[in-house]
N, C-alpha and C positions, 0 to 999 in steps of 0.2 A: 509396582510400576514407578519408574523414576519420572521426575519432572521433564527430563529430556524426551523420554518415550512418549509420555502424555502429550507434550507439545507437538512432537512430530506427528503423532497419530491424529490428534484433533484438528490440526491445521490442514492436513491432507484430506480429511473426511468432511469437515464442516467449515462454513464461512463465519467463524466467530472470533472475536478478538481474544487474545490470551495475554494475561499479566502474570508473570512469575513473581511470587513473593517468597523470600527466603531469609533466613538469619544465619545460615552456616556456609553459604557459597559466596564469599566476599571477593574472590579473585576476579580480575578483569576478564580473564579467559573464560570463566564460567558465565559471566554476563554476556559476552560476545557469542558464545556457543548457543545460549538460550535464545538470543535475538536472531541468530542465523537459522535456528531451527523453526523459526516462525513466530516466536513471541513478539507481541506488539510493544511490550514494556517489561522491565525487570527491576523490581524494587527490593532493596535489602532492608532488613529490620535494623534499628527501629525506624518506623515511619508513622506519621500521624494519619488518622482516619480522613481528615480533610484533604490531605495530600493524595491519598489513595483514591478518594472520590473524584478529585480534580483530574487525576490521570485517567480514570475510567471515562469521565465525561469527555475528555479531550479525544480519546480513542474512538468513542462512539460518534462524536462530532465528525472526525476525519472519515470514519467509515460511511457515514450518511452522505457526506459531500462527495465521496468517491462513487456511491451508488447513483447520486443525482447526475454526476458528470457522465457516467456510462450511459444513462438514459437519454441525455440531451445530445451528446456528440456521436456522430456516426463512427463506426469502426474504421480503422485504417483500410483503405482500398475501396470504401463504399462512397466515395465522393463523386463518382461518375453519375451523370444524369441518365435517366431511363432511355433517352433518345440517342445515347452514345456520345453525347457531348461531354466536356469535362467541366468541372466546377471553376469558378472564378479564381480560386487559389492556385489551381494547377495551371490555368492560362497565365496568371501573373508570374509564376515560377518559370514557365517556358519562355516568356517574353524577357525576363531578367537574364536567363542563361543564354538566350539567343543574342542579346545585345552585348554580352561579355565576349562571345566568340567572334564578333566582328572586328 
């Protein structure tokens, strides 16, 4: 299984971060393909252990922030109130657009 196949398969099936590490794919196009297939980072050898660990921590931190944001913020379209009214943000938008059309 190639790194490309692995990355494509794992990112479709699981919500886990992927860091590709390699020593023989140094071309920019290879890094771009890896990232576009779903890798969160692409590191070429030689690299230090501290750098790799810092990259892992950064990805995990971003992933956790994303999870927290999804649990705090309503999904798009969920901003209407149960009684059929709209949220303050929608009212403010309507007021701005109405004042522009006058």
